[in-house]
C-alpha positions in Angstrom: -6.3 -11.2 -18.2 -5.4 -14.6 -16.6 -8.7 -16.1 -17.8 -7.8 -15.0 -21.3 -4.4 -16.6 -21.0 -6.1 -19.8 -20.0 -8.1 -19.8 -23.2 -11.3 -18.2 -22.0 -12.9 -15.0 -23.3 -15.0 -13.9 -20.4 -17.6 -11.1 -20.7 -17.7 -8.4 -18.1 -20.8 -10.2 -16.7 -18.8 -13.4 -16.2 -16.0 -11.5 -14.5 -18.4 -9.8 -12.2 -19.9 -13.2 -11.2 -16.5 -14.2 -9.7 -15.0 -10.8 -8.7 -17.5 -9.0 -6.6 -17.1 -5.9 -4.4 -16.3 -8.2 -1.5 -13.5 -10.1 -3.4 -10.0 -9.1 -2.5 -8.0 -12.0 -4.0 -8.2 -15.3 -5.7 -5.8 -18.2 -5.0 -4.7 -20.8 -7.5 -7.4 -23.2 -6.4 -10.1 -20.6 -6.8 -8.8 -19.9 -10.3 -8.9 -23.6 -11.2 -12.6 -23.8 -10.0 -13.4 -20.9 -12.3 -11.7 -22.6 -15.2 -13.7 -25.8 -14.7 -16.9 -23.8 -14.7 -16.0 -21.5 -17.6 -15.2 -23.8 -20.5 -13.4 -22.4 -23.6 -15.4 -22.0 -26.8 -15.3 -24.9 -29.2 -14.7 -24.5 -32.9 -18.3 -25.4 -33.7 -19.6 -22.7 -31.2 -17.3 -20.1 -32.8 -18.3 -21.1 -36.4 -22.0 -21.0 -35.5 -21.6 -17.5 -34.1 -19.9 -16.4 -37.3 -22.5 -18.1 -39.5 -25.2 -16.1 -37.8 -23.4 -12.9 -39.0 -22.7 -14.4 -42.5 -26.2 -14.2 -43.9 -25.0 -14.9 -47.4 -23.2 -18.1 -46.2 -20.1 -16.9 -48.1 -17.6 -18.2 -45.5 -16.3 -14.7 -44.7 -17.3 -11.4 -43.1 -16.3 -8.0 -44.3 -14.1 -6.1 -41.9 -16.7 -3.3 -41.8 -19.4 -5.7 -40.7 -17.2 -7.2 -38.0 -16.2 -3.8 -36.8 -19.8 -2.6 -36.6 -20.8 -5.6 -34.6 -17.9 -5.7 -32.2 -18.0 -1.9 -31.4 -21.8 -1.7 -30.9 -23.0 -5.0 -29.3 -22.2 -7.0 -26.1 -18.9 -6.1 -24.5 -18.1 -3.3 -26.9 -14.6 -3.2 -28.2 -12.8 -0.1 -29.4 -12.2 0.5 -33.1 -8.4 0.0 -32.4 -9.0 -3.4 -30.9 -11.1 -4.6 -33.8 -8.6 -3.1 -36.3 -5.8 -5.1 -34.6 -7.8 -8.3 -35.0 -8.6 -7.7 -38.6 -5.0 -6.8 -39.5 -3.8 -10.1 -37.9 -6.6 -12.2 -39.4 -6.8 -10.9 -42.9 -5.0 -13.9 -44.4 -5.7 -12.9 -48.1 -5.3 -9.2 -47.5 -8.7 -8.6 -49.1 -10.6 -6.9 -46.4 -12.6 -10.0 -45.6 -12.3 -12.2 -42.5 -12.3 -15.9 -43.4 -13.9 -17.0 -40.2 -13.0 -20.7 -40.6 -9.3 -19.9 -40.8 -9.7 -17.3 -38.0 -11.3 -19.9 -35.7 -8.4 -22.3 -36.4 -5.9 -19.6 -35.6 -7.8 -18.5 -32.4 -8.0 -22.1 -31.1 -4.4 -23.0 -31.9 -3.1 -19.7 -30.3 -5.3 -20.4 -27.2 -3.9 -23.9 -27.0 -0.3 -22.6 -27.3 -0.9 -20.1 -24.4 -2.3 -22.9 -22.2 0.7 -25.1 -22.9 3.1 -22.3 -22.1 1.2 -21.5 -18.8 1.3 -25.2 -17.8 5.0 -25.3 -18.5 5.6 -22.3 -16.3 3.6 -23.9 -13.5 5.6 -27.1 -13.8 9.0 -25.3 -13.7 8.0 -22.9 -10.8 5.6 -24.3 -8.2 5.7 -21.0 -6.4 3.3 -19.7 -9.0 0.6 -22.1 -7.8 0.7 -20.5 -4.4 0.3 -17.0 -5.8 -2.8 -15.0 -4.8 -4.2 -12.7 -7.5 -6.0 -9.6 -6.3 -5.8 -6.3 -4.4 -2.6 -6.7 -2.5 0.9 -5.3 -2.2 4.2 -6.9 -1.5 7.2 -8.5 -3.0 6.8 -11.3 -5.4 9.4 -13.7 -6.6 11.3 -12.7 -9.7 9.2 -13.0 -12.9 5.8 -12.9 -11.1 3.7 -9.8 -11.6 0.1 -9.1 -10.8 -2.1 -8.2 -13.7 -2.8 -4.5 -13.7 -6.3 -3.0 -14.4 -7.3 -3.2 -18.1 -9.7 -0.8 -19.8 -11.4 -3.7 -21.5 -11.5 -7.5 -20.6 -11.3 -8.2 -24.3 -8.3 -5.9 -25.1 -6.5 -7.3 -28.1 -2.8 -8.2 -27.7 -0.4 -9.9 -30.2 0.0 -12.7 -27.7 -3.7 -13.6 -27.6 
């Protein structure tokens, strides 16, 4: 969840690389090291991935195609997760995903999330000292630990 808020979209394999059975917590410095290693996707990388799916080179993908791919390959998403994405990204309400516009929306939303996170860190330096992981205890007001999620790619309106 925190990697997603930092503009990354890690696969389960990537998460497992950093969070092993021996890992009990990560501090802010650990998190920063991970962010430096796991770069966010660029617009060109995203467009190239969509172009591989768009065999007709039409500039869009039908929602059914996207749903089939995202629910059957890689880190499989649920139908509900894909439906949430297509509802938010169907700019023309025509059942087609204009992937160029989608990439622009994705990248600008990701950038906005990163700016908001940086602003929170600037206003509350206690956040930099937070440890994320399997722990209990009282945290300063407004700081909550991320709970377990059923999917690392769960779609949320804030993503």
